[in-house]
Backbone as a chain_set.jsonl record, in Angstrom:
{"seq": "MTVTEIMADLQVDDLDEARRFYVHTLGMTEQPMGLDWVTRFIDPETGAALQVLTRDATAPEDPIATIKVDDVDASYARMRAAGCDIVHPLVTEPWGVRRFFVRAPGGVLNIAQRHG", "coords": {"N": [[88.404, 98.114, 105.79], [88.702, 99.129, 102.509], [90.572, 100.338, 99.82], [89.192, 101.798, 97.031], [89.566, 103.404, 94.828], [91.945, 105.681, 93.463], [92.694, 109.006, 92.885], [94.4, 111.658, 91.372], [94.553, 115.007, 92.556], [94.722, 117.999, 91.129], [95.817, 121.223, 91.558], [94.711, 124.193, 90.066], [94.789, 127.448, 88.527], [92.756, 128.322, 86.876], [89.814, 127.004, 85.777], [88.647, 126.969, 83.223], [90.839, 127.222, 81.515], [92.083, 124.811, 82.147], [90.121, 123.056, 81.164], [90.311, 123.59, 78.401], [92.853, 122.563, 77.88], [92.808, 119.783, 78.849], [90.512, 118.677, 77.626], [90.355, 119.639, 74.913], [93.023, 119.543, 73.966], [94.285, 117.234, 75.073], [92.315, 115.354, 74.735], [90.527, 114.272, 76.564], [87.453, 113.598, 78.379], [85.193, 115.751, 79.952], [83.871, 115.348, 83.18], [81.6, 116.821, 84.712], [81.094, 118.055, 88.032], [79.185, 119.573, 89.128], [79.951, 121.708, 90.65], [81.54, 124.859, 91.152], [84.265, 124.985, 91.572], [85.71, 122.693, 91.195], [86.405, 119.993, 88.954], [86.277, 117.042, 86.883], [88.308, 115.107, 84.724], [88.24, 112.582, 82.286], [89.624, 109.822, 80.578], [87.975, 108.513, 77.903], [88.365, 105.956, 76.861], [90.087, 104.456, 78.53], [89.387, 105.041, 81.152], [91.036, 106.358, 82.879], [91.593, 109.004, 85.154], [91.499, 112.438, 86.292], [91.255, 114.89, 88.746], [90.67, 118.374, 88.888], [91.122, 121.381, 90.664], [90.338, 124.66, 91.849], [90.45, 125.575, 94.409], [89.759, 123.977, 97.504], [86.52, 124.183, 98.499], [85.404, 123.762, 101.035], [87.271, 122.972, 102.879], [90.243, 123.459, 104.912], [92.685, 123.145, 103.62], [94.1, 122.241, 100.43], [93.742, 119.118, 98.786], [96.168, 116.675, 97.617], [95.52, 114.346, 96.469], [92.666, 112.211, 95.971], [91.417, 109.61, 97.795], [89.361, 107.018, 97.456], [87.295, 105.049, 99.484], [85.752, 102.035, 100.8], [84.567, 102.205, 103.263], [84.361, 104.894, 104.892], [84.004, 105.791, 107.499], [85.195, 103.806, 109.083], [87.79, 104.088, 108.146], [88.397, 106.664, 109.045], [88.235, 106.296, 111.841], [90.322, 104.462, 112.164], [92.566, 105.986, 111.372], [92.516, 108.056, 113.214], [92.944, 106.6, 115.557], [95.524, 105.813, 115.068], [96.845, 108.12, 115.451], [97.086, 110.001, 113.45], [97.361, 113.158, 111.696], [94.542, 114.814, 111.417], [93.264, 116.888, 109.12], [90.936, 117.985, 108.176], [87.767, 117.513, 109.453], [85.691, 114.511, 109.629], [82.993, 114.66, 107.543], [79.74, 114.935, 106.02], [79.268, 116.016, 102.882], [77.341, 118.507, 101.061], [77.173, 117.754, 98.379], [77.023, 115.038, 98.262], [79.108, 113.39, 99.212], [80.949, 111.711, 101.674], [83.561, 112.569, 103.749], [87.009, 113.077, 104.846], [90.041, 114.87, 105.6], [93.446, 113.998, 105.697], [96.764, 114.414, 106.869], [99.467, 113.227, 105.118], [102.56, 111.522, 104.287], [104.063, 113.609, 102.008], [101.844, 115.201, 101.445], [98.423, 116.46, 101.751], [95.661, 114.284, 101.99], [92.49, 113.522, 100.595], [90.132, 111.594, 101.928], [87.545, 109.637, 100.955], [84.062, 108.718, 100.488], [81.299, 107.81, 98.537], [78.109, 109.042, 99.343], [74.825, 108.326, 100.28]], "CA": [[88.513, 99.244, 104.908], [89.327, 98.818, 101.233], [90.728, 101.446, 98.887], [88.508, 101.431, 95.801], [90.022, 104.242, 93.714], [92.842, 106.783, 93.806], [92.676, 110.004, 91.827], [95.189, 112.854, 91.654], [93.868, 116.302, 92.621], [95.664, 118.989, 90.642], [95.351, 122.593, 91.775], [94.898, 125.08, 88.918], [94.273, 128.804, 88.727], [91.637, 128.617, 85.984], [89.177, 125.769, 85.293], [88.438, 127.058, 81.774], [92.122, 126.91, 80.901], [92.252, 123.366, 82.322], [89.214, 122.406, 80.197], [90.891, 123.697, 77.055], [93.979, 121.636, 77.765], [92.499, 118.364, 79.039], [89.498, 118.222, 76.67], [90.666, 119.954, 73.511], [94.386, 119.168, 73.591], [94.604, 115.861, 75.46], [91.248, 114.469, 74.261], [89.759, 113.674, 77.658], [86.066, 114.022, 78.504], [84.924, 116.338, 81.264], [82.786, 114.795, 83.982], [81.31, 117.905, 85.651], [80.667, 117.637, 89.356], [78.152, 120.494, 89.564], [80.553, 122.676, 91.566], [82.305, 125.818, 90.36], [85.664, 125.003, 91.982], [86.342, 121.408, 90.92], [85.837, 119.178, 87.89], [87.031, 115.809, 86.654], [88.535, 114.747, 83.327], [88.379, 111.131, 82.161], [89.882, 109.274, 79.25], [86.81, 107.657, 77.646], [88.743, 104.584, 76.517], [90.756, 103.732, 79.612], [88.834, 105.366, 82.466], [92.001, 107.132, 83.659], [90.926, 110.249, 85.526], [92.201, 113.474, 87.028], [90.422, 115.991, 89.231], [91.351, 119.652, 89.005], [90.379, 122.288, 91.524], [90.951, 125.961, 92.088], [90.661, 125.496, 95.853], [88.679, 123.193, 98.1], [85.59, 125.178, 99.044], [84.951, 123.518, 102.412], [88.361, 122.477, 103.727], [91.276, 124.466, 105.119], [93.817, 122.901, 102.73], [93.762, 121.526, 99.209], [94.35, 117.786, 98.75], [96.977, 116.3, 96.453], [94.877, 113.17, 95.882], [91.464, 111.692, 96.603], [91.437, 108.156, 97.939], [88.013, 106.539, 97.746], [87.289, 103.829, 100.285], [84.425, 101.437, 100.934], [84.035, 102.513, 104.594], [85.079, 106.091, 105.322], [83.94, 105.887, 108.959], [86.231, 102.916, 109.605], [89.068, 104.707, 107.81], [88.562, 107.793, 109.96], [88.53, 105.736, 113.174], [91.657, 103.849, 112.103], [93.586, 107.026, 111.302], [92.528, 108.751, 114.513], [93.585, 105.696, 116.522], [96.948, 105.784, 114.746], [97.414, 109.421, 115.779], [97.31, 110.801, 112.241], [96.935, 114.553, 111.729], [93.305, 115.014, 110.664], [93.28, 118.291, 108.713], [89.529, 118.368, 107.973], [87.037, 116.436, 110.124], [84.761, 113.674, 108.876], [81.728, 115.356, 107.292], [78.979, 114.604, 104.819], [79.166, 117.244, 102.101], [76.057, 118.656, 100.372], [77.194, 117.149, 97.052], [76.854, 113.591, 98.341], [80.344, 112.684, 99.548], [81.362, 111.72, 103.078], [85.004, 112.625, 103.602], [87.868, 113.795, 105.77], [91.38, 115.076, 105.067], [94.505, 113.569, 106.596], [98.113, 114.74, 106.412], [100.244, 112.015, 104.836], [103.846, 111.88, 103.704], [103.923, 114.175, 100.67], [100.74, 116.151, 101.313], [97.116, 116.199, 102.358], [94.807, 113.378, 101.214], [91.047, 113.552, 100.765], [89.651, 110.216, 102.039], [86.14, 109.872, 100.636], [83.129, 107.658, 100.094], [80.02, 108.301, 98.038], [77.13, 108.948, 100.427], [73.428, 108.529, 99.89]], "C": [[89.268, 98.825, 103.664], [89.417, 100.077, 100.397], [90.126, 101.003, 97.563], [88.962, 102.238, 94.587], [90.969, 105.305, 94.26], [92.883, 107.726, 92.617], [93.503, 111.215, 92.249], [94.275, 114.082, 91.659], [94.895, 117.368, 92.269], [95.087, 120.382, 90.853], [95.706, 123.441, 90.559], [94.346, 126.461, 89.262], [92.969, 129.038, 87.985], [91.059, 127.309, 85.428], [88.951, 125.803, 83.784], [89.721, 126.738, 81.012], [92.402, 125.408, 80.998], [91.36, 122.603, 81.341], [89.807, 122.423, 78.79], [92.025, 122.69, 76.883], [93.53, 120.179, 77.806], [91.464, 117.834, 78.047], [89.984, 118.422, 75.239], [92.062, 119.501, 73.079], [94.677, 117.699, 73.88], [93.519, 114.859, 75.054], [90.453, 113.767, 75.34], [88.332, 114.221, 77.631], [85.873, 114.609, 79.893], [83.745, 115.63, 81.911], [82.473, 115.851, 85.048], [80.753, 117.366, 86.967], [79.594, 118.571, 89.915], [78.65, 121.538, 90.554], [81.442, 123.605, 90.751], [83.793, 125.854, 90.683], [86.41, 123.703, 91.7], [85.632, 120.722, 89.754], [86.743, 117.97, 87.681], [87.14, 115.58, 85.15], [88.866, 113.263, 83.254], [88.728, 110.774, 80.727], [88.756, 108.285, 78.959], [87.159, 106.21, 77.32], [89.295, 103.804, 77.698], [90.132, 103.944, 80.984], [89.81, 106.107, 83.358], [91.418, 108.513, 83.919], [91.838, 111.157, 86.334], [91.176, 114.495, 87.489], [91.266, 117.241, 89.259], [90.473, 120.572, 89.838], [91.122, 123.603, 91.652], [91.291, 126.113, 93.556], [89.534, 124.653, 96.396], [87.777, 124.142, 98.86], [85.213, 124.956, 100.505], [86.044, 123.044, 103.354], [89.462, 123.535, 103.842], [92.504, 124.308, 104.223], [93.333, 122.144, 101.501], [94.453, 120.166, 99.207], [95.222, 117.6, 97.514], [96.378, 115.087, 95.748], [93.601, 112.855, 96.66], [91.588, 110.179, 96.617], [90.031, 107.735, 98.345], [88.116, 105.199, 98.455], [85.866, 103.292, 100.388], [83.794, 101.711, 102.291], [84.813, 103.682, 105.191], [85.059, 106.25, 106.846], [85.006, 105.009, 109.609], [87.621, 103.492, 109.324], [89.384, 105.848, 108.763], [88.954, 107.294, 111.354], [89.942, 105.154, 113.212], [92.761, 104.906, 112.122], [93.65, 107.847, 112.585], [93.241, 107.898, 115.556], [95.1, 105.633, 116.307], [97.636, 107.116, 115.046], [97.719, 110.29, 114.573], [96.774, 112.225, 112.429], [95.72, 114.716, 110.815], [93.188, 116.508, 110.385], [91.869, 118.844, 108.573], [88.697, 117.224, 108.547], [86.116, 115.66, 109.181], [83.419, 114.386, 108.767], [81.045, 114.753, 106.074], [78.728, 115.91, 104.091], [77.83, 117.3, 101.362], [76.006, 117.997, 98.998], [77.262, 115.627, 97.088], [78.11, 112.779, 98.6], [80.571, 112.798, 101.053], [82.868, 111.615, 103.06], [85.677, 113.274, 104.798], [89.221, 113.955, 105.092], [92.383, 114.663, 106.126], [95.86, 113.982, 106.003], [98.893, 113.43, 106.288], [101.622, 112.439, 104.343], [103.628, 112.391, 102.273], [102.773, 115.145, 100.504], [99.473, 115.698, 101.99], [96.282, 115.335, 101.425], [93.351, 113.582, 101.591], [90.59, 112.078, 100.787], [88.129, 110.295, 101.947], [85.373, 108.602, 100.3], [81.847, 108.319, 99.614], [78.987, 108.069, 99.125], [75.734, 109.171, 99.864], [73.128, 107.996, 98.601]], "O": [[90.346, 98.237, 103.75], [88.435, 100.81, 100.276], [90.498, 99.959, 97.028], [88.768, 101.811, 93.448], [90.808, 105.77, 95.388], [93.082, 107.298, 91.48], [93.33, 111.739, 93.35], [93.342, 114.177, 90.862], [95.832, 117.61, 93.031], [93.991, 120.684, 90.379], [96.839, 123.42, 90.079], [93.536, 126.61, 90.177], [92.156, 129.859, 88.409], [91.738, 126.592, 84.693], [89.053, 124.767, 83.127], [89.687, 126.061, 79.985], [92.898, 124.803, 80.048], [91.793, 121.613, 80.752], [89.807, 121.414, 78.085], [92.13, 122.041, 75.842], [93.838, 119.416, 76.891], [91.526, 116.667, 77.663], [90.018, 117.478, 74.45], [92.249, 119.113, 71.926], [95.244, 116.997, 73.043], [93.768, 113.654, 75.029], [89.776, 112.775, 75.069], [88.048, 115.197, 76.937], [86.329, 114.044, 80.887], [82.741, 115.35, 81.256], [83.009, 115.793, 86.155], [80.042, 116.361, 87.001], [79.142, 118.389, 91.045], [77.847, 122.185, 91.226], [82.036, 123.179, 89.76], [84.519, 126.674, 90.122], [87.615, 123.618, 91.94], [84.419, 120.852, 89.587], [87.839, 117.895, 88.237], [86.195, 115.825, 84.4], [89.658, 112.748, 84.043], [88.193, 111.354, 79.782], [88.595, 107.311, 79.695], [86.321, 105.324, 77.49], [89.003, 102.617, 77.85], [90.321, 103.126, 81.885], [89.463, 106.457, 84.485], [90.823, 109.123, 83.03], [92.8, 110.718, 86.964], [90.322, 114.919, 86.709], [92.444, 117.191, 89.611], [89.247, 120.549, 89.734], [92.35, 123.662, 91.577], [92.308, 126.714, 93.905], [88.454, 124.614, 95.807], [88.23, 124.833, 99.772], [84.742, 125.889, 101.157], [85.767, 122.742, 104.515], [89.596, 124.399, 102.976], [93.285, 125.25, 104.083], [92.29, 121.491, 101.529], [95.621, 120.066, 99.584], [95.041, 118.275, 96.5], [96.679, 114.823, 94.584], [93.472, 113.186, 97.839], [91.831, 109.55, 95.587], [89.567, 108.054, 99.44], [88.91, 104.336, 98.083], [84.9, 103.999, 100.1], [82.598, 101.475, 102.465], [85.797, 103.487, 105.904], [86.004, 106.79, 107.42], [85.648, 105.422, 110.575], [88.519, 103.396, 110.161], [90.515, 105.977, 109.231], [89.89, 107.809, 111.967], [90.668, 105.338, 114.19], [93.772, 104.741, 112.806], [94.727, 108.283, 112.992], [94.041, 108.405, 116.343], [95.86, 105.425, 117.252], [98.854, 107.236, 114.913], [98.524, 111.217, 114.663], [95.858, 112.459, 113.217], [95.854, 114.753, 109.592], [93.03, 117.304, 111.311], [91.63, 120.026, 108.82], [88.901, 116.072, 108.164], [85.812, 116.111, 108.077], [82.783, 114.682, 109.779], [81.684, 114.144, 105.216], [78.06, 116.804, 104.611], [77.245, 116.258, 101.066], [74.921, 117.708, 98.494], [77.527, 114.992, 96.068], [78.171, 111.601, 98.246], [80.4, 113.872, 101.631], [83.422, 110.703, 102.446], [85.042, 113.917, 105.634], [89.518, 113.259, 104.121], [92.199, 114.942, 107.31], [96.069, 113.908, 104.792], [98.965, 112.638, 107.228], [101.824, 113.608, 104.015], [103.073, 111.683, 101.434], [102.726, 115.859, 99.503], [99.445, 114.695, 102.702], [96.196, 115.602, 100.226], [93.021, 113.788, 102.759], [90.658, 111.397, 99.764], [87.492, 110.949, 102.772], [85.932, 107.582, 99.897], [81.371, 109.278, 100.22], [78.984, 107.016, 99.763], [75.501, 110.087, 99.076], [71.99, 108.094, 98.142]]}, "num_chains": 1, "name": "protein.A"}
């Protein structure tokens, strides 16, 4: 299992307000995800990114960060074997991500891999 990317997940009350700030004030570019509860903002020069969400639509808790891995099934097996608290089971979401949530020191993490 290799971690390929880490992205903060910031909970907001209003995505439009977040757009105004991150695009118009900070100069980032929105990378829409096709979902009405989450979007991503990226700095076009550096690739630095931030996801913002109003709430996670399919999980019982909101993550503080998304950690992308190259083998989410192996990550899931490793964390279960270690006795970690799995907050949201391993699932393939309709938007093309295979993921699970795990409780870690400091909050809940979304462990994910692009699927399909």
